N, C-alpha and C positions, 0 to 999 in steps of 0.2 A: 551302307551309305551314311556318311556323317551328316548330321543336321547342321545347317549353317549357323555360325556363331551369331548371337544376338548383338545387334548394334544399338547402343543407347541413344536416347533422344538428343536432339540439338537444343541445348539449353540457352542459346544466345538470346531468345526473346525475353528471358528473365533479366531484370535490372542488375547491373554489376554489383551494387551494394547489397542486394538481396542474396546473390550467389556467394558473396564473400562472407556473409553473416552466418552465425550458428543459431539453430533453433533454441528457444528458451528451455533450459533443461530442468526438469523436476525429478529429483532422485526418488527411487523407490524407498518406501518406509516399511516394507513388509517385515514383520517380526521385530520392529524397533519401537522404542518410545519416541514418538514424533514431536520434536521440539525445534523444528527448522523453519516453520512457515507462519508463525504468529497467529495460529488458530486458537479459538476458544476450546479448551479440552473437555468441556462439559456438554453432555447430550441433554435431551429433554427427559423429564421424568416419564416413566412408562405410560401413566394415564394420559398425560398431555400429548405424548407421541401418538398414542392411539387416536386421540381426538383429532390431531392434525391429519393422520392417515385417513380418517373418515371424511374430513373436509376435502382432502385432495382427491378422494375417490369420486366426489361429486363434480369434479371439474370436467368440462366438455373438451376432451382432448381432440375431438374432430373439428373443432372450430379454432380459427386464428385468435390470438389474444386481441384485446382492444388496442387500436393504434395509439390512443391517448387515454389511459385509465384515470380519468379525471377524479372520480370519487376516491380512489386509493391515494392519489397524489394529495388530495385535500387532507386526508387522514395523516399521511406522512408529514406534510407541512406542519400540521398542528403538533404532532409528536416531536418534531425537530425544533419547534418554536421559530419557524421561519418568520422574519419580520414582515409586517403588513406591507402590501404592495410589491413584494418580491415574488419570484417564481422559481420553480424547480423542474428539472427533467430527469428521467430515469435512464439508466444505462445498464448494459450487460456487464456488471462490475464497473469499478471506477476506471479500469483500463480502457473501455470503450469511450468513456467520456473524455479522457485525456486525448485520445485519438481524434475525437470529433472537434474539440476545441482547437487543436493544432491544425487539423484539416481545414477548418473554417478560415484560418489566418495564414494559410500556407501560400502566400504570394511568392513568385520567383525571388529567391535571395532572402526570404524571411528567416529570422533567427529565433530560436527558442533557447532560453537561458534558465539556469538553475544553480543554486549553491551545490557544491560537489565534494564528496560523494553524497548521493541521495537515491531516491527510488529509480531503479534502472529503466522503467517504462517511459520516463520523461525523455530520455535520450533515444531509446529505441523507436518510440512513436515519432519523434521529431525527424529522425533520419529516414524512416520508412515513408513519412509523409512529404519528403522532399525538402525539408528545412535544414538549416545549419544549426548544430547544437553547440552551445558554449556552457561549459561547466566551470563555475568560479570556485576555486578551492576554499574550503573552510579553513579556519585557523587550526593550530596544532591541538587545541582543546575542543575542536568541533563547533566553535561558534561561527556566526556569520562574520565575514571580514567586510565591515561596512564600507571602507574605502575602496576595496577591490570590487565589491558589488556595484557601487555607484559609478565607478570608472568603467566597468564593463557595460553597464546600461548606457552610459554616454557614448561609448565607442560603437556598440553593436546595435543599439536601438531595437531591442527585441520586441517581436510581436506578442510573445507570451513568456511570462516568467512563472515557473513552478516553485513553490516553497512548501515542503512537507512540514506539517505542524502537528506533532513533533516529527523530527527527521528520522528517516529509515535509511541506513542501518544504525545510526549513532544513538537514537533514542531521546535526544534532548530537544527541548523547546528553545527556539532562538529568542534573542532580545527583541521585545515588542517595539521599542523605539526604532530599532534598525529596520524591522519589517515595515513600519510606518513610513520611514524615509524612502524605502524601496517603492512603496505604493505611490508616494509623491513624485518620485523621479521617473517612474516607468512610463514610456510613451504608449504602451499597449496594455494588455491584460495581465493581471497578477492572480494566479490560482493558488489559494491556500488549501492544501490537501490535508483534511482533518480525518484521515483514515483511523487514527488511534484516539479519537475523541473520548470513547468510554473510559480510557485510562489516563488521558491527559486532563480531562475535565476543564478545558480551556479552549475558547472558540473565538473566531472572528465574525461569526454570523451576524451579530447585532450591528456590525459596521457596514453592512451591505448598502444601506440607503445613503450613508454619508460618503462612501467611496465608490464612485461610478465604475472604476476599472477593476474592482475586486470581485472575484468569483470564489465560492467556497465549495469544495468537493468533499463528499463523504461516501462511505460504504457501509453496508450492513455486515460485511465479512468479519471484521474483528469483533463485533458485538456478539457473534456466535452463529452467523448464518452464511459462512463462507461458501457452502455448497450451493446456494441458490443464485449466486453471482448477481447481486443487485447493488448498484451504486446510484447516487443522485447528486446533481449539480445545482447549486443555488446561486441566483444572480438576479439582476434587474431583468424584467420581462423582455426588454428589447434584445438583450444578449441571448436569452433562451430562445426567442423566436428565430434568431439567425442559426443557432446550432441545431435547432429542431429540423431545419431544412435538410440537414445531412444525416439525420438519424434514420436508420432503417425503420420502416413502419411497424414491424412486429419484433422489435429488438429485445423485449422482455417477455419470456414465455409464460403461459398461463399457470404452470405449476409454481414458478417463482413468485408470481403475483399473489396466488392464493396462499402460499406459505408465509409470505411477508405480511399479508393482511391479517392472517391468523395470529402471527407473532406480535402485531401491534396491540392485540388484546392482552398480551402477556409480557409486555416490556419490563414489568417489575422483576420477573424471573431473570431476564437477561441483565438487568441492572444489578441484581444481587450477585450474579456470576461475575460481572466485571468488578464489583467491590471485593469479592473474594480474591480475584487475580491481582488487584492492587495491593492487598495485604500480603499475598504471596510474593509479589515483586519486592516488597520491603524486606521480607525474610531472606529471599534469594540474594539480594544485593549484600546484605550483612554477611551471609554465609560465604559468598564469593570473596568478599574483602578480608575474610579471616584466613584465606588460603595463601600459601607462599607462592612467590614468582608469578603473581597474577594481579592485574589492575582492572577493577570493574567500574564502569562509568554510570553516572546517574541516568535514570530513564524515566520518561513520562509516557512510555508506551507499554505494551504487554510483552516486551522482550528486554534483554540486557546484553549490551556489548561489553566484552572483556578482552583484555590484551594479555597474552602469555609472554613472559620474558624469554627472549631467544629468537624473536622475529618470525618470519614466514615459516621456516622449517619447523620451529617449535610448535607453531599453531597447527601445521599439518600433522605432526605427531600426536598432538592432543586430540584433534578431530578423529584421526584414525583409531586412537586408543578408545575413545568414547564409543565409536561405532562398533568396535570389537566387543564392547561391553553392553551393547544393545541400545545405545542412545544416539539418535540422529539430531545434530544441530546444524548450523550454517557456518561454513568456513568462508569468511570474507577477507582473509589475510592477503589475497593476491588481487583484489578488485580495485584497490587504490593505494598509493603510497601512504596516505594518512592512516590506513587501516592495516598496515603491516603488523602481523602477529595477532590480529583480532579474530575473534569468533563471536557469533551471536546466538543466544539461546532464548527460545520462547519461554515465557512464564507458564508453566503447566499446572496441573492439579497438584495438591500437596504431595501425593505419593510419587508422582512423576518427578517433581523437583527433588525429592529425597533420593530417588534412584539416580538422577543426574549428578547430584552432589557427591554421592558415594562413588559413582564411576569416575567422576573428575578427580576426586581425592586419590583414588588408586592410580589413575593415569599419571598424575603429577608426582606420585611417590618416586623417590630416587631408585 
């Protein structure tokens, strides 16, 4: 007797836009030099790793984390040089904080706006939180189009504007005067996303008290702690109090808190690693610019965007050739017309960068 064929579930309760979407894809890097995700390539020295392990072994895993880790937040605020009178809240990575800001402002018909292309989570979070997303194209050289941005603000009256500082995936810092004009024109919130602060060394944080609609978003991921998923949002306490109403009470786990607190005692090491990566970025840019049929763009982040002559198909071939030679980078050539032919490589450790450049040179060879 044949078993009855299985009937799949009725997915109609799922929202149409969710059913139409694809899950965020993270490719496997097994066996490859991983230069696709803007991670710090340096681990902790073994004695420090052992000390951290001992610290984590003392964490009470049977207890919930504190709903509001006040003491840790004070230490983080001091380390970040948060201006007096301002407040911060913690998130499970900056992704959660992006979502909470949008969710708090997601009235029916609300618009989220950003220069585009930029960090994909601005658009994804906006759409999944029921908002309309407007991406305002950058200029051909990846600068903010001041006129287009101000016109879009006037037309769409966005509840939230996200500006990555520096931008991902292009790597550049925008013109400060243009950002200031956006802050003046915005009817709602403007979030300056400073994920790459350790490499840009340029911040809007001191402006918080003077600009009531400004929020500054940061993460510990790019500094070298991507695995603990800890971000923080800085703003006037009145804003933080509203967002905090939406924050899950135990959104940051005890191991992440313990690891982050431990690393606050060792920020000098992370700063030294960031300085090494800034020097490596300079070398990598120079090496890329010496190669034929390739244009490398200035970067204030820990990655470099470069364009391969020949468009999307040429970028696909270079990406595949690098992967065959054991190197994984990010192919962004099909993500936006302005990025046609472009690939993005994370600045790695010196030996990783050397392996990447050797593989790239062979891939580009006739």
